[in-house]
C-alpha positions, 0 to 999 in steps of 0.5 A: 495467478493474475493480479485481480485474483491475488487482490480478490484473495487478499481482500477475502483474507483480511478482516473486514476488508472493503478494498484492496489495490496495487499501485505503481508509484512511479507512474501514479497508476492503480494497477489493480483494485478490488472493492465491495462497492463501486467507486468513481474512477476519479476516486481510484486515481486519487488513491494511487496519487495519494499512495505515491505522495505518502511514500515518495513525497518531497517531505518523506524523501527528505526525512529518509535522506536525513535518517540515512545520513544520521545513521551513516547509511549510503544513498542506495535508493532504499527507503525507510518507510515500508508500511504506513497505517492511516486511521480515518473516521470509519476505516483503517488504511494500510499501505505496504511498499513492495519488497520486490519493486520499490516503486510499487505498493499494496493498499488495503482498506478495512472497516475501523472495527477490524482487529489492527493486528490481524489486518497488519499480519494478513496484509503482510502475508498477502503482499507476497502473492500480489507481488508474484502476480505482477 
């Protein structure tokens, strides 16, 4: 299955999903995106950069390092933050770090009226197919 097909399938499976994307955080590139509306390329590029900042920004990596140290875990390159959920005025944004490629992340945007539990469950289920498509 292609990445575009996997993203389209994910978008259809998530409740009230208006966009699904896949980001390579090491390069800051949006590898694929499916949306119900068209968006300027600058906006899409910013989504990729924001995703990288959320998961790998200086403050986040410092917190992860402190967590590892306080819990006696080795510095093995793993990450504490696997999923980040952001509620905006009208939307629900779900960012999920790939389990196979730690520098990649899926991004799902749903209407704020969507059932949060179903969005999270369906996002997690969709991640595997998206990872396999890359």
